[in-house]
N, C-alpha and C positions, 0 to 999 in steps of 0.2 A: 707534242706532251704540250699540256698549258704550262706556263713558265713565269703566267704574271699572275699572283695572289691576289684573290679578291679581299680586300680590308672594307672595314667598317666603315671607310673617309667613301669607299664607293656607291657603297649601300644609302649614306646618306643625301648624297648630289641626285642619287635619282627618284627620293623621298622617305625613305624609310625614316622611320624618328628612332630617335635612341632609345633603346630598351632592349628586351630579352631578343626578338624577332631578327636582329641584327647579327648573333651569334647561332640561332637555328640556322639561319640562310647560309653562313659561310660553312657550318657545319654540313649541312646539307648539300653544297655544291662541293665540297673536297671529298666527301666520303660515297657520292653517285654520279658525280659530273668531273672526273680529275681530267678527260682529257679533251675538255669543251674549253672552248676559249670564252678569256672573261668577258668579251661584247656579247657571247651569246647566254654566257649564264647570266649577266645582268638583265636582257633581254627578259629572259624566262622570271625572273624576281619581278623585273617590274609588273610583268600580267600578271603573278600572283600576289602583288601588293595592289593592282587596280582594283581587281577582284576574286578576294581571298575565298567567298562561299562557293566560286568553282571549282576549289581545289582542295575541299573538307574530307573527297571519300579519295582523291590520289593517292596510292600506294607510299610514294615520296615525299610531296610536297604538304599531305595534310598536317603534319606538325605545324609546318609555319604559317600556314591558314588558319590556324587554329590560336595561333600566336597575334595575328594581324588583326581577327576580327572582335569586336568589342567585347566587353566580358559578360555573360549571359546575366541576363536581371532574374534573381530568385524570384520566382511567382509564389506571391503569397494566396494562400487559400481565402477565398472573401466569405465572413460571417454571410447568416442570413439576417434580412434588414431585423425580420420581429422574432422574439423569441417564441418558440413552441410554448401552449401551455401546459401547466403543470401543477399538481395539488400541493398545498402548504400545510401542514399540520403544526397547530400550537404556533400560529403567525406573529401573535402577541410576544411573544418571547424570542424571535428572531432578527438577527440586527441588519440593516440596511444592506451591509456588505457581501451577506451571506447570500441575500436576494440579487445584488448585483454579480456576486459570481454565478450561481444557479442562472441567472438570465442571459448571460454568456455561453454557459454550456449548452442551454437549449437553442441558442443562434447557431450551433454546429451545425453545415449541412448532413451529419452522417447521424444527428438527434433525434431518436422518433417518440422519444418518453422519458418524462421524469417526474419525479417528488422529491419532498424536503420534508425531515423526520423533524420533531419537535427538540430534540438534542441539538440542531444544526449549527454549527459556528464556523468562520471563517478557515480555510485552511489553503492549501498549494490546486492551481488548477479546480478542482469540485472542492465544493465546501464538502466538510467533514458533516456526517448528517446525510449528503447528497446520494440520490437513488438518480442514475442517467442509463437508459437503454438508446442503443445506436443498433445500426444496419451494417453489418459484417465488416466492423470495426473495434479494436481494443483500445484503450486510452490508459499506457502505464501509472499516470497522475490519478485517474479517475478510480483507479485499485489501490492505490497509494504506497507508500514506502514500505511499511512491515506488511508484506504481503500476507494473505492469511491469519492476520493478528486474530483472535479468537477465546470463546469461554469454555470453562469444562468445567462441570460439578459431579461429586460423587456423595451420595447420600449414604449414611452408616445405620445400623442398627446399635447405635450407643447413646443410651440416655445422655441429653444435651447438656445435663449438670455437669460434664466431665471439663466442659468449658473453664468451669469457677472452680471445682474442686482442684482438677489438674493442669491449672493453666502453667504452669512451668514447664511441665513434663511437654505438653503441645507446643509451647514457644520453641522447646527445644526440637524437637521434631521439625519444624519448619526451617530452624536454622542449619541444623544438619543434611537439611533433604531436598533444598532449592538453593539456588545462584542466581543471583541478578548481576545485570549489567555485564561487566569485565570478567567477574568472576564466573567460573566454569569449575567442575568437577575434575578431578585430578586422572581419575578413570571412568571417562563416560562409557554409560551401558550402551553395547550393541543395539542395534536396530534396522530393520529389514529395508528400511528408508533407503539407507547409505548403499544398498547393492541396485538401486534404480538407473534405468539405462540411461536416463536422462544426464548423470552424471561424467557418462564418457563421450555420447553423443554430440553435447550440446557445450562448446569453445567457455563461453564465461562460467558455465554451471561446473563443469570441469575442475577450474583453477580454483572453485570454491569449496571443496571436499573435503579438502584438510581442516577447516576450517570449521564446516558444518558437523563434521564428527566431532571436534571438539569442543562444541557448543551445544551437545544433544540432553536435553534435559533442564536444560537451564531457561531463565526468564530475562526480558529486557530490562531497560529503565522507566523513567517516566512515569506513566500510571498504570503499569504491569505490577500484577501481586500475586500473593498464594495466601489464602486465609482461610481460616475456621470461624463458621458459625453454625446459627441453628436453622434450619427449614422448617417451616409451619404448611405441610400439605394442607390444602381448601377444598380441593376439587375431589369426591371419593368416586370417580370414573376417572384418576390418572391413568396414563399411560404406561406407570410402574407397576400398576395393580397392588400397590400400597396404602394402607388404613390410612386416613387423614389421622393427623397429628405433628408431633415435633419430630425432629432429625438430626444429631450432627451430620454436618454438610463441611466438605473442603470446595474451597471456590478457587479457582487459578484464569489468569489473563493476563495473555502473553500472546505474541507472534512468532514469524521465522527466521527472526536473529539477522546475524550479517549476510547470510546467505539469500535473506528476503529483500533486504537495502542495497545491496549490490545488483540484483538482478533488477529492482527498481531503476535504481541509476542506469544502468547499461541500456535497458531498453527504451528510457525516455530521453535519453541523450539521442537515441536511433532514429525516434518518432520523430523531436524535435527539428533533428537534421531534415528528412525525408518530406515532414508536413510542416511547411510554414505558413504560419498563422499568425496574425494580429497581434501586436504585444500584450495585450488583455487576455488573449486567449490563449498563449504561446504553450503555455503548463499544461493545454487540452490536446496536445499535439497525438492523434491515435497511429498505428498500425493495422494495415489492412489485412484482415484474416486471410484474403486470397493470394498473400505474398508469403516468402521463405520468412520472412524475419516477424512476421505478425503469428505464424504457427511456432515459431521458434517460442518465441513469448510467451504464448499460449500453456504449452509443455511445461516450459520455466516457472511461469505462475503457478500449475498447479502443481509442480514440484515442492515449490516453498511453501506452499497451504497442504500440504501434504506432511511435510517437516513440520511445520508449525504445529500439527495433530498429534504429531510422533513425539514431541517434547512436552505437550499437555501429559499424557498418556504416561509419560517416564514421571514426571512429578508425581502424579497419582497412583502409581505402581508404588513409589516409594513410600510414599505416606501411607497406603494401604498396611504395606510391610511392617513398618514403623506401630501403626494402630495395632495391627496382628487381626485384622479384620478386612474380609472383602465386601465389598460397596454392594448394598442392597439396586442401587440403581447409579445412571450415569447418564448425564446430560451434557451436550456439546455443539455448539453451533460457532461459524465463525463470518467475519466481515473482512473490508478491504480486501474484495475479490471480485470477479467477473463470472458471470454463468451464461450459459446456452438457454434460453428458455421461451417460452412461447406467449405471443403476445396475444390480447382480447380476437384476434381476427386469425389465431394460428400461425402467425409468421415467426420464425426465428428471430429473435434479438439476444442480443449480449446486453445483460444487464447488470451496469458495475453498482456494488453497496462498498461506498466508501465511509465508514461508519454507519452502516445501516446493520441489521438482525433480520436473515429470511425469515418470511412471515406468512408462506403459502399456507393454503388450508390445512390444519390440522400438524402443521411442523411446530415441533418444540425449539424452544431457545432459550437463552437467559440473558434479562437485560440488570444488571446492574445500577447502581446507586453511586454513592460515595463510601469512603471506609467507614463513615461513621451513618450511614441511612440505607434500607432497606435495598435489596435487588427482588428480583421477581423471575419464576419460572414462567414461561407464558408460550401458550398456544396459537399459531398463526389461525386468522379468519379466510387469508387467502384474498385480502382489499384490491379490486386491481385499480385502483386509482393510485395506492402508495405502491405500486407494482410490486405486491407482494411482499413487502419488507415493512420493518417497523425502527426505532431507535435502537443504539447500540448501550445506550447509559443515559447519562443525565445532564452532559453537557456542559460544557464550560461556560462561567459567565465570566471568568477572569484570566488573563494571559498570566503565564509563568513569571514574567518579568512582574508584573503589578501583583500577584501574589506577595513575591518577595519583596516590595517596596511597602505592601498594604500591612501583611498580616506580622503579628509576632507570634516566636514560641509559646509563650505560655498563656497567650490566647488561646492558640490551635489546642494545647493541653488538656488546659480548661472543657473545652467543647467535647475532647473526648473524652476525658474523664467524664463528664454526664451523661456523654450516650454511653457509658458503659464499653468503651472498646480501646485495648491495647494495642499499640503501634508500633512494629519494632523497625527501623529504618524509616525512610519516606523524606518529605521536606516542605517547606512552605507550599511550593508550587503543586505539593499534592492533596492540598488542604482539605477538608471536607466543604468549606465556604466557596471553594473556588468555581463551585458545581451548582447547577441550576439543582429547583427542586422537583425530586424524581417522582413525588408524586405527582406532581403537577404536569411533569411528561407523560405521565401515565394517563393521567386524565385527558389527553390532548390526542392518546391514540387507543382510545377505547373502541375503536372500529376495526383494530386492525389486531388486539391480541385480545385474548383472555387470559386472566392471571390460574394461573394451576396452583403456584405458593409461592409464599415470601421467605425470604432470606435473610437473614440478620447477621449481619460481621460482627463479631467477638474479639480475635487475635489475628492481625492483620500483616503480614509482612510485604514490606516494597525494598527498592532499589536505595539504599543511604548507606549512613554509618554503620559500619560493623562493630558490634557492640562485643559481640562473641566468638572466641574463637572456635573456627570450624573445622570440621573431618570432615574428609571423606568416605 
């Protein structure tokens, strides 16, 4: 038996450097070579030290070999030297920072096409209002944090005069039947979305199920809203089969709440760990759809989108019950999502629309303005150069911070009064003046959509100070 114990000093004398390799070497010798003489142990360890790569596959000595090898340099994926061409709509209203972000996205080796919508402004990774097509790859930050954020509108056979004659009752309906931000319903309504198998099959989603249930039927903060207004249908050949004219309408804008944000955060982190990009492109890290992680995100993303839709359906169901009427027609579309579509050559691509409305041939959608400017029911024209997309709104021209520093409450209140709009909640960061002129935005995308109807908001509820006691 070897009675002479190997020490760290012995290893230093044969060339080992101070560090964890010494501890690993001593541990291996004690566990696997207890009968071997100290001299022979040192001889073996000297061989590993001289050429650790020769022992990387050794069943016993591999841990020591890995500790002795220099740390692996993380491989940085190079961007293409030049950005691929993309189409810009409303270029005069788009800032240089947005173009820089889009140029970076178009230099990704997985990018195959792109477009900028006229409401584009800077975001993280892909600009908001950016559309990006990739091959076999999905980019969580090109989808966005609020996965499946969407618009939903219900049209009613109710005289629009109700907006002035019964404005207090309509405000009460919004207060009783909507929740924003951290507020939720005490007793959420059940929905089939909660029975989806993804809640059991995907670990990160499973952990979010209780929170998702508690937030059913509610809306987020920021620019999310539920509002009553007037729709004027212009197109006699509209898909609803309704006469042209004026209709009471309810319009909602919200997304996938906490579940979407948590899914986005989890898979963005995973993508950034596995797909190392230069600093300026780090938020555009992608997941390969041919990997388990990519497929898992795809399922989770679709669940979040369907969850967002379920929340809107419950909002409109509650309002329909309060109004005592079923809607004549419903329009719904989402953004902050990725779709599997065909390019002009018939190849499957992944189209990310981060703040962009699907506008394929004949596809209906809603493009809102601000709380005091019109929104539009539109029909897509299927323009290939826009990747079958259009804007998702007016787009910001003023940051939230600048809005709070620049605008005053009396100034905003006067603006709303002159526009004939009442607002419940909200703050200066969502004032109408922080947005681009929606009419100019629509003018810039005449080749992308045609207008079916115009919506004018009248009573708007957003996340803000709760001025009334709410009941469930």
